[in-house]
C-alpha positions in Angstrom: 50.2 4.1 48.1 49.4 3.5 44.5 47.3 6.0 42.7 43.7 4.8 41.9 43.1 3.4 38.5 41.4 5.6 35.9 38.6 4.1 33.8 37.7 5.9 30.6 34.4 5.2 28.8 33.1 6.7 25.7 29.3 6.6 25.1 27.5 7.6 22.0 23.9 8.8 21.6 22.7 10.2 18.3 25.2 12.9 17.3 26.5 13.5 20.8 29.7 12.0 22.1 30.7 11.9 25.8 34.0 11.1 27.5 33.5 9.8 31.0 36.5 9.7 33.4 36.2 8.0 36.7 38.6 7.4 39.6 36.0 6.1 42.0 34.7 3.0 40.2 36.9 0.8 42.4 35.3 2.2 45.6 32.4 0.5 47.4 28.9 1.3 46.2 28.0 3.2 49.4 31.0 5.5 49.1 30.3 6.1 45.4 26.7 7.0 46.3 27.6 9.5 49.1 30.5 11.1 47.3 30.0 14.4 45.4 29.1 14.1 41.8 31.8 16.7 41.0 34.4 14.5 42.6 33.1 11.3 41.0 32.6 12.2 37.3 34.1 14.6 34.9 32.1 14.7 31.7 33.6 16.6 28.8 31.8 16.8 25.6 34.2 16.4 22.6 34.4 19.2 20.1 31.0 20.7 21.1 30.9 24.0 23.0 27.5 23.3 24.7 27.7 20.9 27.6 24.0 20.0 27.6 23.1 17.1 25.4 21.3 17.9 22.1 17.5 17.4 22.1 17.0 18.0 18.4 16.4 14.3 17.7 13.5 14.3 20.2 12.0 17.4 18.6 12.3 15.8 15.2 10.6 12.6 16.3 7.7 14.5 18.0 7.3 16.6 14.9 7.3 13.5 12.6 4.7 11.8 14.8 2.4 14.8 14.7 2.7 15.1 10.9 1.9 11.4 10.4 -1.1 11.7 12.8 -2.5 14.7 10.8 -1.9 13.0 7.5 -3.7 9.8 8.6 -6.7 11.9 9.9 -6.7 13.8 6.6 -6.8 10.5 4.6 -9.7 9.3 6.7 -11.7 12.5 6.1 -11.0 12.3 2.3 -12.0 8.7 2.2 -15.3 9.4 3.9 -16.0 12.3 1.5 -15.3 10.0 -1.4 -17.6 7.3 -0.2 -20.4 9.9 0.4 -20.1 10.9 -3.2 -20.0 7.3 -4.5 -22.9 5.9 -2.5 -25.9 7.4 -4.2 -29.4 5.9 -3.8 -30.1 3.6 -6.8 -32.9 1.3 -7.5 -32.5 -2.4 -8.4 -32.4 -1.9 -12.2 -29.7 0.8 -11.9 -27.7 -1.4 -9.6 -27.9 -4.3 -11.9 -26.7 -2.2 -14.9 -23.5 -1.4 -13.0 -22.4 -5.0 -12.5 -20.0 -6.5 -15.0 -21.1 -9.7 -16.8 -24.9 -9.0 -16.6 -26.9 -8.9 -19.8 -30.6 -8.0 -19.8 -32.0 -10.1 -22.6 -35.7 -9.1 -22.3 -37.9 -6.9 -20.1 -41.6 -6.9 -20.6 -44.7 -5.7 -18.7 -48.1 -7.1 -19.4 -51.5 -6.8 -17.9 -53.0 -10.0 -16.6 -56.7 -10.0 -15.7 -56.4 -13.3 -13.9 -53.8 -11.8 -11.6 -55.0 -10.0 -8.5 -52.2 -7.4 -8.8 -53.1 -6.4 -12.3 -49.6 -6.3 -14.0 -46.9 -8.9 -14.5 -43.3 -7.9 -15.2 -40.8 -10.4 -16.6 -37.1 -9.7 -16.8 -34.5 -12.1 -18.3 -30.9 -11.7 -17.1 -28.2 -14.1 -18.4 -30.8 -16.6 -19.4 -32.7 -16.6 -16.1 -36.2 -15.1 -15.9 -37.7 -13.3 -12.9 -41.3 -12.2 -12.5 -42.9 -9.6 -10.4 -46.6 -8.8 -9.8 -47.9 -5.3 -8.9 -50.9 -3.0 -9.1 -48.9 -0.7 -11.4 -46.3 -1.2 -14.1 -43.5 0.4 -12.0 -44.4 -1.7 -9.0 -44.2 -4.9 -11.0 -40.9 -3.8 -12.6 -39.4 -3.0 -9.1 -40.4 -6.4 -7.7 -38.9 -8.3 -10.7 -35.7 -6.4 -10.7 -35.3 -6.8 -6.9 -35.7 -10.6 -7.3 -33.0 -10.6 -10.0 -30.7 -8.5 -7.9 -31.2 -10.7 -4.8 -30.3 -13.9 -6.7 -27.3 -12.3 -8.3 -25.9 -10.9 -5.1 -26.4 -14.2 -3.2 -24.7 -16.1 -6.0 -21.7 -13.8 -6.0 -21.4 -13.9 -2.3 -21.4 -17.7 -2.3 -18.8 -17.7 -5.0 -16.6 -15.3 -3.1 -16.9 -17.4 0.1 -15.7 -20.5 -1.8 -12.9 -18.6 -3.4 -11.7 -17.4 0.0 -11.6 -21.0 1.2 -9.7 -22.2 -1.9 -7.2 -19.3 -1.5 -6.5 -20.1 2.1 -5.5 -23.7 1.1 -3.0 -22.5 -1.6 -1.2 -19.7 0.2 2.2 -21.3 -0.2 1.8 -21.8 -3.9 0.9 -18.2 -4.7 2.5 -16.7 -7.9 2.7 -13.2 -9.4 -0.3 -13.8 -11.7 -2.3 -15.0 -8.7 -1.5 -11.8 -6.9 -2.6 -9.7 -9.8 -5.9 -11.7 -10.0 -6.4 -11.2 -6.3 -5.9 -7.4 -6.6 -8.5 -7.3 -9.5 -10.8 -9.4 -7.4 -10.5 -6.9 -4.5 -11.4 -4.0 -6.8 -14.4 -5.9 -8.1 -15.5 -6.6 -4.5 -15.2 -2.9 -3.6 -17.4 -1.9 -6.6 -19.9 -4.7 -5.7 -20.1 -3.5 -2.1 -20.6 0.2 -3.1 -23.4 -0.7 -5.5 -25.1 -2.9 -2.9 -24.8 0.0 -0.4 -26.5 2.3 -2.9 -29.4 0.0 -3.3 -29.7 -0.5 0.5 -29.8 3.3 0.9 -32.6 3.5 -1.8 -34.6 0.8 0.1 -34.2 2.7 3.3 -35.5 6.0 1.8 -38.4 4.1 0.2 -39.4 2.7 3.6 -39.3 6.3 5.0 -41.5 7.5 2.2 -44.0 4.7 2.8 -44.2 5.9 6.4 -45.1 9.4 5.2 -41.8 11.2 5.2 -40.7 13.1 2.1 -37.1 12.6 1.0 -37.2 13.3 -2.7 -35.9 16.8 -2.4 -33.0 15.5 -0.3 -32.2 12.9 -3.0 -32.1 15.5 -5.8 -29.8 17.7 -3.8 -27.5 14.9 -3.0 -27.3 13.8 -6.6 -26.7 17.4 -7.9 -23.9 18.0 -5.4 -22.2 14.7 -6.3 -22.4 15.6 -10.0 -20.8 19.0 -9.5 -18.0 17.8 -7.2 -16.8 14.8 -9.0 -16.5 13.6 -12.6 -18.8 10.7 -12.9 -17.7 7.7 -15.0 -20.5 6.4 -17.3 -21.0 2.7 -16.8 -21.8 0.6 -19.9 -25.4 -0.4 -19.8 -26.6 -3.6 -21.6 -29.9 -2.5 -23.3 -32.8 -4.9 -23.1 -34.2 -6.2 -26.4 -37.5 -4.4 -26.0 -36.1 -1.0 -25.3 -37.6 0.4 -28.6 -41.1 -0.1 -27.2 -40.3 1.9 -24.0 -41.0 5.6 -23.6 -37.7 7.6 -23.4 -38.7 9.3 -20.1 -39.7 6.0 -18.6 -36.4 4.4 -19.7 -34.4 7.3 -18.2 -36.3 7.2 -14.9 -35.5 3.5 -14.6 -31.8 3.9 -15.3 -31.4 7.2 -13.4 -34.1 7.4 -10.7 -34.9 10.9 -9.3 -34.3 12.6 -12.6 -36.2 15.9 -12.9 -37.1 18.1 -15.9 -36.7 21.9 -15.9 -39.0 24.3 -17.8 -36.6 26.5 -19.9 -39.4 28.8 -21.2 -41.2 29.3 -24.4 -40.0 30.9 -27.6 -42.9 31.4 -30.1 -44.8 28.1 -30.3 -41.9 26.0 -29.1 -41.7 24.9 -25.5 -38.2 24.2 -24.2 -37.5 21.5 -21.6 -34.2 20.5 -20.0 -32.9 17.6 -18.0 -29.5 17.0 -16.2 -28.2 13.5 -16.2 -24.7 12.6 -14.9 -23.7 16.2 -14.7 -24.6 17.0 -18.4 -27.6 19.1 -19.4 -29.8 18.2 -22.4 -32.3 20.8 -23.7 -34.9 20.1 -26.4 -38.1 21.8 -27.6 -41.5 20.7 -28.7 -45.1 21.9 -29.3 -45.9 21.1 -25.6 -44.0 20.4 -22.4 -44.8 16.7 -22.8 -43.1 16.6 -26.2 -40.2 18.7 -25.1 -39.7 16.4 -22.1 -39.8 13.3 -24.3 -37.2 14.7 -26.7 -34.9 15.8 -23.9 -35.1 12.3 -22.4 -34.4 10.7 -25.8 -31.4 12.9 -26.4 -30.0 12.0 -23.0 -30.5 8.3 -23.5 -29.0 8.3 -27.0 -25.9 10.1 -25.8 -25.3 8.2 -22.6 -26.6 4.7 -23.2 -26.4 4.3 -27.0 -30.1 4.1 -27.7 -31.8 5.4 -30.9 -34.9 7.0 -29.6 -34.4 10.1 -31.7 -34.3 8.1 -35.0 -37.3 6.0 -33.9 -39.4 9.0 -33.2 -38.6 10.4 -36.6 
């Protein structure tokens, strides 16, 4: 009787090599199933003393998956923290000053006896004039600036909608320059969204204040913490033509709402007042707190926004 044929197979998995010898492959399936595993297979690992297969590749994969999961969770947490510092409540005028391509040509507030509200504010942005009526000057300014912001945002959103439609039609003809323009457009859209979110947060807090809830102390704390934790970048502000007629404190409150002044004490006849704007402190003195506050606001505006309130006061 001829000896059974021997089938040799070499299988390879990761860094482990096996040599499988079988003399039973030619037998029926039932006999192969009932036979002893020792009689059926002889598995010898080549050049490795340990007979058990190595599981290091499984441990490495599990460790890599856990590391990636932790890193992605960490990135999400850092992204949320960054957004919480960037989204600070800002009024309409501050939001408009952060957008590129906006020029405030003129900003005036007049009293109109024929108007039921009492005051009329007119702001001219990029050649378009917007008016707002209010019982106080600040209320009239707020309404006019909100109208200008509304029209600008709607115009930009319509333009972006048409640009997306045009881009979808020319995907096959995209070039490197087009890709760079798209990346810059995405960055501009992110800045636009963050600025709009800041204004929306300001409107929400204003509604809560109208309902009788006080949130001013929360706004100041949020602004102080953000100024300490991150280095704020100063945005270039286009000054209106009539800024010389504005009071420095009023100008500063419009650009940086929620700004507070600190009494630094009195030395002789001089009263010292300080103000913190964008993480920088400005301290000035005067014969009274009112004069010290005006000089501190003028110093801050001259340094941050390029005004000349100090020379005008002289």
